[in-house]
N, C-alpha and C positions, 0 to 999 in steps of 0.2 A: 425719507425712506427711498431706497433705490427701486424705481418702478419695474426694473427687470426682475425683481424678486417678488412683486405683488402677486397675490392669489385672490381669486374671487370664489364665489360659492360653486362655480362650475369646474374648478380645478385651476391648473396653471395657465390662466389666461390674462393677458394684459393687452394694451393696444398694439404693442409690437408683435406679439404672437398672433394677434388677429390679422395683422397685415400680411403675415406669412401664410396663415392657414385659410384666409378668406372669411369674410363676415358670415356667409351662409353656413359654413362648416363649424363656426365657433359661436353659435347663437344660444348655447346653453342646452339644458335638458328639454327635449321636444315635448310639447303639450299634446294631449289627444286632441282631435278635431273639436271636441267640446268637453273640457275637463269637468269632472264631477266633483261635487262637494266632498271634502274629507276633513274630519275634525283635526287631523294632525298634519295638514299640508297648507302651504301658502305659495301662490304663483306670482312672481314679481317680474316686471319688465322695466329695465333701466339702461342707462348708458354704461359703457365700460369705464373702469377706473373711477367710479363715482360713489364708492361706499368703502367703509373701513375694511381692512383685510380680515378682521376678526368679527365684524358686526353680525354676519349671518350665523356663524357658529354660536355666538353669544346669545342671539335671539332664540335659537333652537334649544340651547342649554337652559335658558330661563323659562321657556314655555312648552318644550316638547314638540313644537311645530317644525316640521321639516320644510325647507324652502327650495322650490324650483326657481332658478334665477336665470332669466333669459336676457340677452343683450340686444340693443338696437343702436344704429349709427346716427340717427337723426330724428327730429320731431316728425318729419315727413314720413319716415319709415314706420314709426310707431302709429301715427294717425291712420295711415293707409291700412295697416294690419287690423286695427280695431274698428275702422269704419265699416268694414264688411261684416262685423259682428264679433263680439268678444270671444276669442277661442278658449278662454278660461283663465284670464289673468285677474288677480285680486287687487294688486297695487301696481299702478304704472306711474311714470314720471313724465312731466311735460313742462315746457317753458310758458311764461305768462300769457302771451298772445295765443298760444295753442290751447291753453286752458280755456280761454274765452271761446275759441273756435269749437272746442269739444262740448262746452256748455250749450252753445247755440244749436249744435247738432244733436243734442239730447243723448250724449254718450256717457254721461257721468251720473253716479249716484250722489245723493247729498251726504255730507259728513254728519255722523252722529257724534256730536260734541260730548254727549254724556259718557261716551266710551273713551274719551281723550282727556283724562285729567291733567296730562302734561302739556296741554295746549296753553296753560297759564305761563309756561316758560318762554313763549314767543315774545319778542320785542313788540311793543304795542304798535310800532310802525308797520309791522307785517301781519297783524291780526285782523286787519280790515282793508285788504288790498282793493284797488279800483277795478282790477280785472275779475275779482270774485268777492264782492262785499261780504264781510263777516266770515270769510273763509267757508262759505256754504258748501262748496264742492271741492275744495283743495286746501292742502296744508303746506305752507312754504317749507322748502328743504334747504336750498342754498341760494345765494344771489351773487351777482358779480358784474363784470364789465367785459366788453370785447376791446382789445387793444393790440399793441404791437409787441411781439416777442422778438428779440434780436440778440446777436452776438456783439459784445462790446467792442468798440473800435474808436476811430478818430472822429467819426460823424454819427454819433448815436442819435436815433430818431427821437423827436419830441412832438411831432404833429403829423397829421394824415398826409400832408404834402410829401413827407419823407418816404411814404410808401407808394402813393399814387402819382406823385410828380416825377420829375426826371433827375432828381438829385443823385440817385443811386443807380444810374444806368449800367454801371459796371458790376452790380451785384444782382443777386437773384432773390425773389420773394415767393411766398405762397400765400394764398387767401382762401377763405372758406368757399366751398362750391355751392352756396345758396344765397338767398336774398339778404342775409345779414351783411354780406360784403357790400351789396348795393346800398344798404342803409348807411354804412360807414362812409361810402363815397358821397352820400348826401351831406354828412357832417363836414366833409372836406369842402364841399361847395357852399356850405352855409345854409343848407335846407334842413327842414325837419325830417326826422326819420319816419314820420307818419304822413308825409305829404301825399296828397291824392292828385296832384298836378302832373299830368302825363308828360309835360315838357320837362319838369324837374326830374322825374323818374328817368326819362330818356337821356337827359344830360348826365346823370350819374352813370348810366349804362355806358355812355360814350367815354367817360373817364376811365372806366375799367377796360374798355376795348383799346384805348390808346396806351394803357399800361401793360397790355399783354406781352410785349416784347421782353419785359423783365419779370413777368409773373411766370415762374417755373411750373407751378401747379395750382389748380383749383382743387384743394384737398378736402376730403370728407372728415374734417375734425382731426387731422393728423399732422398739422403744421408743426407741432412741437417735436414730432419725431424727425421731420425733415430738418428742423433747426438743429437739434442735438447731433444729428448725423453729419452735419456740415453741408447738406444738399442745398440749403437756402441760408441766407444771411439774416433775413427778417421774415416774419409771418404774421398774418392777421389771425388771431386766435382768442379763445376764451381765457380769461385771466388765470384760473386755477390750473389749466393744462400747462401753461408756461411755468407757473410756480413749481409744479411737480418736477419738471426737468431741470429747473434752476438748482434744485437740490442735488442734482447729479453733475452739473457743470457750472462752476462759479463764473464762467465767462458769459453766461446767458443772463438776460434781464428782460423785464416787462415794463412797458410804459403805457399809461392812459393818455392818448393824445390831447394836447392842450385845447383843441376845439371842442372836446367832449366826445361821447360815444354812445353806444347802446348800453342801457342798464337793464338787467333782466333778473327775473326770479324763477327758479325751477321749483315745482311743487309735486307733492304726492297726491295721487288721485285713486278713487275706487271706481272702476268702470262699470257701467250697467252690465248686469249678468254675472258679476263676480260670484263664483261658486262658494267661496269661503270668506264671506263678508265680515264675519266676526273676527276672523284671524287677521283680516286686513287692518282693522282698527287696533288690534293688539300690536301689530307691527308698527303702524304709524305712531302709536303712543310710545312704543319702545324707542323709536328714533328721536322722539321729542324729549326723552330723558336727558337731563343736563350732562351727565357723565358720558353717555353714549354719543350724544351730539358733539361734544367736545372732542372725543376720540376720532370721530369721522372727520370733523373739520380740520383737526391737526394733521391728518393724513392726506386729505384730498386738496387742501389749501384753497378752498373757496370760502367766501364770507358766510357766516352763519346768521340766520334770522332769529336764532334761539338765544335770547339774552342770558339765560342761566348757563347755557353751554359756553358762551363767549367769555363769561367770567372765569371759566376754568382753563382757558387757553393760555399758553405761555405769552408773556409780554411781547416777544419778538413777532408773534403772529398778530396779536391785537393792535400793535403799533405799526404794522407793515402797511404802507399806503397802497401797495399793489393789491392787497387783499381788501383792506378797508380804506378806500379813498377819502380824502378830506371833504367836508361839506361843500367847499368851494368847487372842487373838481366834480363832485356829483351833481351840482347845480347846473353844469353844462351838459349833462347826460340826459337822455330821453328813454323812456320805456316804450317799446313797440305796442301799439294798440290794434287789436283785431277790428277791421273796418268792413267786413263782409267779403264775400267771394269775388265781387266785381273788382274791388281794389286789390285783393290778393292776386287776381289774374294779371293785373297790370305789372306787378312786381315779378311774377313768374315768367311772363312773356319777355320782360326786359332782361331778366337773368338768362333766359334761354338764348336770347340774341347775343349776349356777351359770350357765353360758352361756345356758341357756334361760330363766332367771328374769327 
């Protein structure tokens, strides 16, 4: 589907119009400072272009519950907003290591599995994740990898050296403007993405600093837009974001570097103080429905942890190695583990140094 025609629950918004209007102006329907409970309302906080274009309207039609749908640009932004106290969200989305961080910080309610009969649809591999045993506080939504999106040519990338090395000095790249880029540089160096060794973290930072002459942008999850517009030739991005623009331009492609990369899971959460907790579980259970899950996955092009939904996907999606990498490729990937604020600070400090260099 052409992303320029995408619609979200807040109107004609997609990542491109957000770039023009500014994130602050396009954050969806504003919540009161402390939203009150309403039997017919649900307040959701999610990334842009990360739900089916009809999902929200279908949920409202099925339940009578109206959805206020706000957008954030990064886990950092979401965490900072809720860390000060939940302003009234009922369902929020976060990546696995941020789920751990929120659990440690006491920011999440426990999941009431008695209200989630569709939990049985999850693939068993995702029903007991290491970052949240037995899905006590989170329900997996999508999973995927970080890799290289690129415009096809004579020297198509296959490994991280093609992005961070000097092979493509005549081309321009973009990378994510957060520590996920630092973790990918660690895979390039042969280190674990979870290293606590300051020397290894510093070495990865130096790789990025040396690559800055051909890094055109440290982008806030917008590398796919720079790629399709021709502003960059390659970008470090989330798998599904590249797959979405590949549907618009057959010259674009995505590769999971041969050294491996970051493997992640995004989950649905109910934050402490959710004013419409019952509606939150209705929404999460709705998303876990096989047909609903398949419709979303087919549109956003990320890998579904929902086994029943995956069975309903077209073969071209199920067999697409960019969406569902081979076991051999996944074995080289690592999931980021939350290791406490002291380790987080090491990464944040290193990334700050990169951006300032």
